[in-house]
Structure formats: structure tokens, C-alpha cells
C-alpha positions as CSV (number, residue, x, y, z in Angstrom):
1,X,20.2,30.2,-10.2
2,X,19.1,26.4,-9.2
3,X,19.2,24.9,-11.8
4,X,16.0,22.0,-12.8
5,X,17.7,18.6,-13.6
6,X,18.7,15.7,-11.9
7,X,22.2,16.4,-10.1
8,X,20.2,19.4,-8.2
9,X,17.8,17.1,-6.8
10,X,20.1,14.5,-6.3
11,X,22.3,17.0,-4.3
12,X,19.3,18.3,-2.3
13,X,18.9,14.7,-1.4
14,X,22.7,13.6,0.2
15,X,23.3,11.8,-2.6
16,X,26.8,10.6,-3.6
17,X,27.2,12.2,-7.2
18,X,29.2,9.6,-9.0
19,X,25.6,7.7,-9.0
20,X,24.5,10.3,-11.6
21,X,26.5,8.1,-14.2
22,X,23.7,5.2,-13.8
23,X,20.7,7.4,-14.8
24,X,19.9,7.5,-18.7
25,X,17.1,9.8,-19.9
26,X,14.3,9.2,-22.9
27,X,13.9,13.2,-24.0
28,X,10.2,13.5,-25.8
29,X,9.6,16.4,-27.5
30,X,6.0,18.0,-26.7
31,X,5.6,16.2,-23.6
32,X,4.7,18.5,-20.6
33,X,5.1,21.4,-23.0
34,X,5.0,24.8,-21.0
35,X,6.9,28.1,-20.4
36,X,8.3,26.9,-17.5
37,X,10.7,24.1,-17.6
38,X,8.2,21.6,-16.4
39,X,9.2,18.7,-18.5
40,X,12.8,19.0,-17.0
41,X,11.7,19.2,-13.2
42,X,9.2,16.4,-13.1
43,X,12.2,14.4,-15.3
44,X,14.1,15.4,-12.4
45,X,12.1,14.6,-9.6
46,X,11.2,10.7,-10.9
47,X,14.5,10.4,-11.9
48,X,15.7,11.6,-8.2
49,X,13.2,9.0,-7.1
50,X,14.3,6.1,-8.8
51,X,17.9,6.6,-8.4
52,X,17.5,6.3,-4.2
53,X,15.1,3.5,-4.6
54,X,17.8,1.5,-7.1
55,X,20.1,2.6,-4.1
56,X,18.6,1.1,-1.4
57,X,18.1,-1.9,-3.0
58,X,21.5,-2.5,-4.1
59,X,22.5,-1.5,-0.5
60,X,19.7,-4.1,1.1
61,X,20.6,-7.1,-1.4
62,X,25.0,-6.0,-0.7
63,X,25.3,-5.5,-4.3
64,X,28.5,-3.8,-5.9
65,X,26.7,-1.8,-8.1
66,X,23.5,0.1,-8.0
67,X,20.9,-0.9,-10.9
68,X,20.5,1.1,-14.4
69,X,18.0,3.7,-13.9
70,X,15.8,5.3,-16.7
71,X,13.8,7.8,-17.1
72,X,11.3,8.1,-20.0
73,X,9.9,11.5,-20.4
74,X,6.8,9.9,-21.8
75,X,6.1,7.6,-18.9
76,X,6.7,10.7,-16.7
77,X,4.6,12.6,-18.7
78,X,1.9,10.4,-18.4
79,X,2.1,9.6,-14.9
80,X,2.5,13.5,-14.1
81,X,-1.7,13.5,-15.7
82,X,-2.5,10.2,-14.0
83,X,-6.1,11.3,-12.7
84,X,-6.7,12.2,-15.8
85,X,-6.3,9.1,-17.7
86,X,-8.4,7.2,-15.3
87,X,-11.1,5.6,-15.5
88,X,-13.5,3.8,-13.6
89,X,-15.3,1.1,-15.1
90,X,-15.4,3.3,-18.4
91,X,-16.2,6.3,-16.7
92,X,-13.5,9.8,-16.3
93,X,-13.5,11.6,-13.3
94,X,-14.3,15.0,-13.0
95,X,-11.3,16.1,-11.6
96,X,-12.5,19.8,-11.1
97,X,-15.4,20.8,-9.5
98,X,-17.8,24.2,-10.7
99,X,-16.3,26.2,-8.2
100,X,-12.9,25.8,-8.5
101,X,-11.8,28.0,-11.0
102,X,-9.6,31.8,-11.8
103,X,-12.4,34.5,-11.3
104,X,-12.0,37.7,-12.4
105,X,-12.2,40.4,-9.2
106,X,-12.6,44.0,-9.5
107,X,-8.8,44.4,-9.7
108,X,-7.6,41.1,-11.0
109,X,-7.9,37.8,-10.5
110,X,-8.4,35.1,-7.9
111,X,-8.6,31.1,-7.9
112,X,-10.8,29.4,-6.0
113,X,-11.0,25.6,-4.7
114,X,-14.1,24.0,-4.0
115,X,-13.7,20.1,-4.9
116,X,-14.6,18.7,-1.5
117,X,-18.2,19.5,-0.4
118,X,-16.6,21.1,2.7
119,X,-14.5,24.0,1.1
120,X,-17.3,24.7,-1.0
121,X,-20.0,25.3,1.8
122,X,-17.2,27.2,3.1
123,X,-16.7,29.5,0.2
124,X,-20.4,30.2,-0.1
125,X,-20.6,31.1,3.2
126,X,-17.6,33.5,3.1
127,X,-19.5,35.4,0.5
128,X,-23.0,35.0,1.8
129,X,-24.0,33.4,-0.8
130,X,-27.0,30.3,-0.5
131,X,-25.6,26.5,-0.8
132,X,-27.1,26.1,-4.6
133,X,-25.7,29.3,-5.8
134,X,-24.7,29.1,-9.6
135,X,-21.4,29.8,-11.4
136,X,-23.0,33.0,-12.4
137,X,-23.8,34.6,-9.1
138,X,-21.0,33.2,-7.8
139,X,-19.0,35.5,-10.6
140,X,-21.1,38.8,-10.2
141,X,-20.3,38.5,-6.5
142,X,-16.5,38.0,-6.7
143,X,-16.6,40.7,-9.7
144,X,-17.3,43.8,-7.1
145,X,-14.6,42.6,-4.5
146,X,-10.9,43.2,-4.7
147,X,-9.0,39.6,-5.0
148,X,-7.7,40.0,-1.8
149,X,-10.4,41.1,0.2
150,X,-12.1,37.5,-1.2
151,X,-8.6,35.8,-0.3
152,X,-8.5,37.1,3.0
153,X,-12.7,36.5,3.8
154,X,-12.6,33.3,2.6
155,X,-9.6,31.6,3.9
156,X,-11.0,33.4,7.3
157,X,-14.0,31.4,7.2
158,X,-12.0,28.1,6.1
159,X,-12.2,27.9,2.7
160,X,-9.7,28.0,-0.1
161,X,-9.3,31.3,-2.1
162,X,-6.0,32.8,-3.3
163,X,-5.3,36.1,-5.2
164,X,-3.7,35.7,-8.7
165,X,0.1,37.9,-8.2
166,X,3.0,38.0,-10.6
167,X,6.5,36.3,-10.1
168,X,7.7,39.6,-8.8
169,X,4.7,40.0,-6.1
170,X,5.4,36.8,-4.8
171,X,9.2,37.5,-4.7
172,X,8.4,40.5,-2.3
173,X,5.7,38.9,-0.5
174,X,6.4,37.6,3.4
175,X,5.8,34.2,2.9
176,X,7.0,34.1,-0.8
177,X,10.7,35.2,0.7
178,X,10.6,32.9,3.7
179,X,10.1,30.1,0.8
180,X,12.7,30.8,-1.0
181,X,15.1,31.1,1.9
182,X,14.5,27.3,2.8
183,X,16.0,24.3,0.8
184,X,14.2,22.6,-1.8
185,X,13.8,19.4,0.4
186,X,14.4,19.8,4.4
187,X,16.8,16.8,6.0
188,X,17.3,16.6,9.9
189,X,18.2,14.4,12.6
190,X,15.9,15.1,15.1
191,X,16.8,12.3,17.1
192,X,18.7,9.2,18.1
193,X,17.8,5.6,16.7
194,X,19.3,2.6,15.6
195,X,21.0,1.3,12.5
196,X,18.4,-0.8,10.6
197,X,20.5,-3.2,8.3
198,X,17.3,-4.3,6.2
199,X,18.3,-7.5,3.9
200,X,16.1,-8.4,0.7
201,X,15.8,-8.5,-3.5
202,X,16.7,-5.2,-4.8
203,X,13.9,-5.1,-7.3
204,X,11.9,-4.4,-3.6
205,X,14.2,-1.6,-1.8
206,X,11.1,-0.8,0.4
207,X,9.7,-4.7,1.3
208,X,9.3,-5.3,5.0
209,X,9.2,-1.1,5.1
210,X,6.0,0.0,6.9
211,X,4.5,3.4,6.0
212,X,1.7,5.0,8.0
213,X,0.6,7.4,5.3
214,X,-1.6,10.2,7.0
215,X,-2.2,12.0,3.4
216,X,-4.7,13.7,1.1
217,X,-5.7,14.8,-2.2
218,X,-2.7,14.3,-4.7
219,X,1.1,15.0,-3.7
220,X,1.2,13.2,-0.7
221,X,-0.7,9.8,-1.7
222,X,1.8,9.7,-4.7
223,X,4.6,9.6,-2.6
224,X,3.3,6.9,-0.6
225,X,2.1,5.4,-3.8
226,X,5.5,5.1,-4.8
227,X,6.6,2.9,-1.5
228,X,3.6,0.9,-2.4
229,X,5.3,0.1,-5.8
230,X,8.6,-0.4,-4.2
231,X,7.0,-3.1,-2.0
232,X,6.4,-1.0,1.6
233,X,3.4,-2.1,3.4
234,X,1.6,1.0,3.3
235,X,-1.4,1.8,5.5
236,X,-3.4,5.0,5.0
237,X,-5.2,5.7,7.4
238,X,-8.0,9.5,7.3
239,X,-10.4,10.5,10.1
240,X,-13.8,8.8,9.4
241,X,-15.1,12.6,7.8
242,X,-15.2,14.0,5.5
243,X,-14.4,11.2,3.4
244,X,-11.9,11.5,0.4
245,X,-13.2,11.9,-3.0
246,X,-13.5,8.7,-4.6
247,X,-11.8,9.1,-7.8
248,X,-9.2,10.7,-6.3
249,X,-8.6,7.8,-4.2
250,X,-9.0,5.5,-6.9
251,X,-5.8,7.0,-8.7
252,X,-3.3,7.4,-5.8
253,X,-4.7,4.0,-4.0
254,X,-2.7,1.7,-5.4
255,X,-0.3,-0.5,-3.7
256,X,-1.7,0.6,-0.5
257,X,-4.6,-0.3,2.3
258,X,-7.2,2.2,3.6
259,X,-8.4,2.8,7.2
260,X,-10.3,5.0,9.4
261,X,-9.3,5.9,12.7
262,X,-11.2,8.8,14.9
263,X,-7.9,10.3,16.9
264,X,-10.2,12.1,19.4
265,X,-11.9,8.9,20.6
266,X,-10.2,6.8,22.8
267,X,-10.6,2.9,21.7
268,X,-9.2,4.4,18.0
269,X,-6.2,6.5,20.1
270,X,-5.2,3.2,21.0
271,X,-4.9,1.5,17.9
272,X,-3.1,4.3,16.3
273,X,-0.6,4.1,18.8
274,X,0.0,0.3,18.4
275,X,0.0,1.4,14.6
276,X,2.8,3.9,15.3
277,X,4.6,1.6,17.6
278,X,5.4,-0.7,14.4
279,X,5.9,1.9,11.9
280,X,8.8,2.4,10.4
281,X,7.9,5.1,8.0
282,X,5.2,8.1,9.4
283,X,4.2,10.7,6.1
284,X,2.0,13.1,7.0
285,X,0.6,15.6,4.3
286,X,-1.5,18.5,7.0
287,X,-0.5,21.8,7.8
288,X,2.4,22.4,10.2
289,X,1.2,21.0,13.5
290,X,-2.3,20.3,12.9
291,X,-1.4,16.8,14.4
292,X,0.7,17.9,16.7
293,X,-1.8,18.0,19.3
294,X,-2.2,13.6,18.8
295,X,1.7,13.3,19.3
296,X,3.1,13.5,15.7
297,X,5.6,16.4,16.3
298,X,8.5,15.2,14.8
299,X,10.1,15.5,18.4
300,X,7.4,13.6,20.0
301,X,8.0,11.2,17.2
302,X,11.4,11.2,17.9
303,X,10.9,9.7,21.3
304,X,7.7,7.3,20.6
305,X,9.7,5.8,18.2
306,X,12.9,5.5,17.9
307,X,14.5,5.5,14.4
308,X,11.3,6.4,12.4
309,X,11.3,8.3,9.7
310,X,9.0,11.1,9.7
311,X,8.1,12.9,6.3
312,X,6.1,16.2,6.1
313,X,4.5,18.0,3.1
314,X,2.5,21.2,3.1
315,X,1.8,23.5,0.6
316,X,3.3,26.9,2.0
317,X,6.2,25.5,4.2
318,X,6.5,25.4,8.1
319,X,7.8,29.2,8.2
320,X,6.0,32.6,7.1
321,X,2.4,33.8,7.8
322,X,1.1,31.0,5.5
323,X,2.6,28.2,7.1
324,X,-0.7,27.4,9.2
325,X,-3.0,27.9,5.7
326,X,-4.8,25.0,4.1
327,X,-3.8,24.9,0.0
328,X,-3.7,23.0,-3.7
329,X,-1.6,23.1,-6.3
330,X,-3.7,25.3,-8.6
331,X,-3.7,27.8,-5.3
332,X,0.0,27.4,-5.0
333,X,-0.1,28.3,-8.8
334,X,-2.3,30.8,-8.9
335,X,-0.2,33.0,-6.0
336,X,3.4,32.0,-7.0
337,X,3.1,33.6,-10.1
338,X,3.2,30.5,-12.1
339,X,-0.1,31.2,-13.6
340,X,0.9,34.4,-14.5
341,X,3.9,33.2,-16.5
342,X,1.6,30.7,-18.7
343,X,-1.0,32.7,-19.3
344,X,-1.8,34.9,-22.0
345,X,-3.4,38.2,-23.1
346,X,-4.7,39.1,-19.6
347,X,-5.6,35.6,-18.8
348,X,-4.0,33.6,-16.0
349,X,-3.2,29.9,-17.4
350,X,-1.8,26.9,-15.5
351,X,0.7,24.2,-15.6
352,X,-0.1,21.4,-18.3
353,X,-0.1,19.1,-15.2
354,X,-0.5,19.5,-11.3
355,X,2.9,19.2,-11.5
356,X,4.0,20.9,-8.0
357,X,2.0,17.9,-7.0
358,X,3.2,15.0,-8.6
359,X,6.7,16.4,-8.7
360,X,6.8,17.0,-4.9
361,X,5.2,13.7,-4.4
362,X,8.0,11.8,-5.9
363,X,10.6,14.2,-4.1
364,X,9.0,13.3,-0.8
365,X,9.5,9.7,-1.9
366,X,12.9,9.9,-3.1
367,X,14.0,11.6,0.7
368,X,12.4,9.0,2.5
369,X,14.5,6.1,0.4
370,X,17.2,7.7,0.9
371,X,16.8,8.5,4.3
372,X,16.3,4.6,4.7
373,X,19.7,4.2,3.0
374,X,21.1,6.6,5.6
375,X,19.8,4.9,8.4
376,X,21.2,1.7,7.3
377,X,25.0,3.6,8.3
378,X,24.3,5.7,10.4
379,X,20.7,5.3,12.6
380,X,18.8,8.1,13.8
381,X,15.8,9.5,13.5
382,X,15.5,11.4,10.4
383,X,12.7,14.0,9.5
384,X,12.7,15.6,5.7
385,X,10.3,18.3,5.0
386,X,8.7,20.0,1.7
387,X,6.2,22.3,0.5
388,X,4.6,22.9,-2.6
389,X,5.5,26.5,-2.5
390,X,9.1,25.6,-2.6
391,X,8.8,23.4,-5.3
392,X,7.2,26.2,-7.2
393,X,9.9,28.7,-6.7
394,X,12.3,26.0,-7.6
395,X,10.5,25.6,-10.7
396,X,10.1,29.3,-11.8
397,X,14.2,30.5,-10.5
398,X,15.6,27.6,-12.5
399,X,14.1,28.7,-15.8
400,X,14.8,30.8,-18.6
401,X,13.7,34.2,-18.3
402,X,12.6,34.7,-22.0
403,X,8.8,33.9,-21.6
404,X,8.2,34.4,-24.8
405,X,10.6,31.6,-25.9
406,X,7.3,28.8,-25.9
407,X,8.1,25.4,-24.3
408,X,11.0,24.5,-23.3
409,X,13.0,22.1,-25.4
410,X,15.9,19.6,-25.2
411,X,18.4,22.1,-25.5
412,X,17.6,24.0,-22.2
413,X,21.0,24.8,-20.7
414,X,22.0,22.4,-17.3
415,X,25.3,21.1,-16.4
416,X,24.4,17.4,-15.7
417,X,25.1,15.5,-19.1
418,X,23.6,11.4,-18.7
419,X,25.2,8.6,-20.2
420,X,22.5,8.5,-22.2
421,X,20.3,11.2,-23.8
422,X,17.4,9.6,-26.7
423,X,15.3,11.7,-28.3
424,X,11.8,10.7,-30.1
425,X,8.0,12.7,-29.7
426,X,5.7,11.7,-27.3
427,X,2.7,10.8,-29.3
428,X,1.6,7.5,-27.7
429,X,0.8,8.1,-24.2
430,X,-1.4,4.3,-24.2
431,X,1.8,2.9,-24.1
432,X,2.2,3.9,-20.4
433,X,-1.3,2.8,-19.4
434,X,-2.7,-0.1,-18.1
435,X,-5.8,-2.1,-16.8
436,X,-6.9,-4.0,-13.9
437,X,-10.0,-5.1,-12.1
438,X,-10.1,-4.9,-8.4
439,X,-13.2,-4.2,-5.8
440,X,-13.5,-0.9,-7.6
441,X,-14.7,-1.9,-10.8
442,X,-12.2,-1.8,-14.0
443,X,-9.7,0.6,-13.9
444,X,-7.7,2.2,-16.7
445,X,-4.6,3.8,-15.0
446,X,-1.0,5.2,-15.5
447,X,1.8,3.1,-14.7
448,X,4.6,4.4,-11.9
449,X,7.4,6.4,-14.0
450,X,10.0,5.1,-11.4
451,X,11.9,2.6,-13.3
452,X,15.4,0.4,-12.8
453,X,17.1,-2.4,-13.7
454,X,15.0,-5.4,-11.7
455,X,12.5,-2.8,-10.6
456,X,8.9,-3.8,-10.5
457,X,6.6,-2.5,-13.5
458,X,3.3,-2.7,-11.6
459,X,1.5,-2.4,-8.5
460,X,1.2,-5.7,-6.9
461,X,-2.6,-4.4,-5.5
462,X,-5.3,-2.4,-7.2
463,X,-7.0,0.4,-5.2
464,X,-9.8,-0.5,-2.6
465,X,-12.4,1.3,-1.4
466,X,-11.9,4.2,0.8
467,X,-11.5,3.0,4.5
468,X,-12.6,-0.4,3.8
469,X,-9.3,-2.1,5.7
470,X,-8.6,-3.0,9.1
471,X,-6.6,-0.5,11.1
472,X,-3.5,-2.5,11.1
473,X,-0.4,-3.9,9.5
474,X,0.0,-6.7,6.8
């Protein structure tokens, strides 16, 4: 069984095991409490990311020792629900739309996602309901249909719905088997590339690295937000429509700029090519193959920009019958059995955070940082690939089987013991919140949990309006 700890993640990243001695942890009871080991997995993702950052900074600066990393469950738990802590001029955003929820069906439950207006329209269209249909009307319609029928019908119309499955049902599903057969994160060299001997200060390990951010929602933006914290020049590029949800963009827009380009337009496509010619990292968060027609397949990027790091994120993975489907954290929780495990009395439940999104985001950032470190010695065009469903498989198969045991506690069995293991309650989330002012107004936000000696404590810039920046490198 996979272990849910930093050692396992660091090994998956190809890191030197000796560096794990540089990591210390502060365990806080009550943080991210769940039946599954959410706290342990979140700690592992953040700890591995912080260690990858500290390692890269040390290598660039020529230090003999990697700075010490400290992972505090309080900071991690606060950051993993950053969207809930965000305040914009004192207003708390709505994180889920009314039609994004679990619904009873004739034979079970189905989970829908309709936060974006176009997804709401497709959901209602698939159900042959008017655009102003109420929650009560949708509930009555779904109650008379089977969960898998709704799943297939809504996906066929371009919407998002997933039937609730048990862990055993997902393990027997063709997509579940395809996801579980692969590693937690996929790494490979897909082409030649020069050795890049970057130098710099250890505190900003990604300084001077240009990151082309083609991601949306949470997981991908969390990864690029982290790279922005560490000094990278992050430029997020979106299609002009449909726009990103404003509050979602505010939460994940720290440390980066935002521009829009229409790749179907010849002029914008030329400008995008100029951006790509100067990029060191390309991060994508769309369905596998969705951007290939624009020359963004890994092999094509290896030819267009030798030495680039290509980081790909998807919901369901690159292989299997669901590889081309859209998906979000809440849907993956429903499909993979997590919602059943966390539920009770016949009611589906949920993790205490969108932990698949946030955890995979920090894993993605860690994989990019480790790829940059490897390039210093070996060169090459490098590909890393992650999926929310694979992170879910790690979370569920790396957990204890005694579901009735309640929230995971500090005695959870793990072979890796850090050099410092302090314990404290999680009762002051305000300790990891900050405020700033910018073009979006007064923001209260969660600080990054990625922390190492000499590293940055906060982002150098607040988020700006979506699409408001020029499509050029700083």
C-alpha cells in the first residue's frame, strides 16, 4: 500500500532521500479532520514542494547545504481552503453555485458542477429544462432517472455530472483501473535541451524563470501561484471567453499577471508563439490533447522550444475512456468513492477541503521545481503529468481500512520520521492570513504554506483583474 507521507512523494519526484532530514513538521490536531488521511497527504504535498524549492535555490546559489524546511499543519490547512478565507472588500465569495451539488436519483446519487454559466446552461439543456429552472425542478427531474443515465446524458451535452460510486465500484471501473496503474506523477524526458546553469539567490529559487500558465480553476493556478511566490515571472493566458470566475481568479492570481489571447486569431497566435519562444515552463490544465492543435503537445513543444519544462494537469488522467472528459475536484471525489467514505447514514460526504485540487497543485509545482533542478545537470526537455483522479487513488489506497476510526490522528503509521515533530492544536487560522490592497480592492487571503529558511513569506504582487495585462514577458 502506498504511504501517505513526504518520503513517498519525494521518491516519486526523484529526489535525494538524504534531503528529507532537512524537513521538520508541526502537527496540529483538528486540522483537515477526515476519515481519510487528508492532513497527512496535504502535509506531504506541501513538504515536498517546499523541499524542491529549497533544493533548487541551494543549487542555483552554490550552497553546500539545502535550507531547512518547516511544514506547519496550520498553514497547510488554511491554504487548502484559501477560497473560503478570501474576502474582497469584506465580502466573502460564494464557492459553489446552487446547481453544483449532490442530487438523489432513482437508484442513488449524482454530483453536478455548474459554477460556470456555460456549464449550467449545458446541464439544464441536457435535462431538457429551461434556463431559469429552480433547484426544486432540477431535483424532481433527476429523482426519476438513474445516476449513470444522468452522467452519460449530461457529459454528452458538454456538461458535468458524475454518478456516486463506492471505492470498490471505482476500482472495478475501466477508468479507475487505468488511473491506478500509473505513478502518482509521471516524469519523462521527451526531447533534447541545453543544460541551464541558472544562478541566483537561494530565497527565490524560481527567479528569472518564465512560466506560461494555461490553467484554470484551482489546481493549476495553485501550482503557478506557488511558482510566482518563488520568484518566477508567471503569465497566465486565457481565451477571451468564457471569462474566469472573478473571485476564483482573485484567490489564485497572487504573484502572476493575466492576459487573454484567441489562438484561433492569426495575430494572437503569432503573439503566443513569441511568448512560447521565451518560456522556460509551460503549464496546462486542459483535457489531454485539447491544446495539441495549437502545437502544444509535449513532442511539439520539445521541437519548438528545446529545454522547456512541460507540466500537464487533468482531472481523469491521460489514459482510459474518461481521459477526454472534463472534471473538477468535487466530481472526482464522487466518482472515486471518496464521497462514500466521507459520508454517513446513506448521505454522500466530502473532504474538509478541495484537497485533490490543492494537493495536486503543490505536487505540480514541486515537479516543475525538481525538473528545473535536473536540467541544471542533465538538460533535456522534460514532461511531468498529474491527474486529480491519481491523487485521489493515492489518498484512498494509502489510508487505513478502518473507516469507522474517525479522523486520522498523529499516530498514523508512516515509515518516514522527520527530524523535528512538534504538536499543537489548530485553533488560530488567523495566524496564516494576511491583507493587502490592489486593483481588486482590499483582500484578505491565506498565506502560502511553502516555507523554508530564507524563503519568501508572501507574494510580491497582489492579483489584478482577469485578462488586464499585456501578453508579454515582464
